[in-house]
C-alpha positions in Angstrom: -23.5 -7.6 107.3 -23.8 -5.5 104.4 -24.6 -7.0 100.7 -21.7 -9.2 99.5 -18.5 -8.0 96.8 -19.2 -11.3 95.3 -23.0 -11.1 95.0 -21.8 -7.3 92.9 -20.2 -8.9 90.7 -22.8 -10.6 89.6 -26.0 -8.5 89.8 -26.7 -6.6 86.9 -30.5 -4.4 86.2 -33.4 -6.8 85.5 -34.8 -4.0 82.9 -32.1 -3.3 80.1 -29.0 -6.0 82.0 -26.5 -3.2 82.7 -24.4 -3.8 86.4 -25.9 -2.1 89.6 -23.6 0.1 91.8 -23.7 0.6 95.3 -25.5 4.0 96.4 -22.6 6.8 98.3 -25.2 5.8 100.8 -26.0 1.2 100.9 -28.8 1.8 100.7 -29.3 0.7 96.9 -28.0 -0.4 94.1 -28.0 1.8 90.6 -28.2 1.4 87.4 -26.0 3.4 85.3 -28.4 2.9 82.3 -31.3 3.6 83.4 -31.1 4.7 86.5 -33.0 2.7 88.5 -32.3 2.7 92.2 -33.4 -0.8 93.9 -33.1 -1.0 97.1 -31.7 -2.9 99.9 -33.5 -4.3 102.7 -32.0 -6.0 105.8 -29.1 -6.9 104.0 -30.8 -8.0 101.3 -31.1 -6.2 96.9 -34.2 -5.7 96.6 -33.8 -6.2 92.5 -37.8 -5.6 91.0 -38.7 -3.2 88.1 -41.7 -2.3 90.4 -39.9 -1.2 93.4 -36.6 1.0 92.1 -36.6 4.3 91.6 -35.8 6.2 88.4 -32.7 9.0 90.0 -31.8 11.1 88.4 -27.3 11.0 87.5 
């Protein structure tokens, strides 16, 4: 089971408060402002800044 649509609608980046969106491979949630990608592990988003990686656009 993937991350629910309802959850995706309310999740924001914990650092800059911008809404996040699924990455093309569905393995992370990306912030379009600070370019951090938060991992999804066992269908649970890990919304910790220390766990995120910074990815170019």
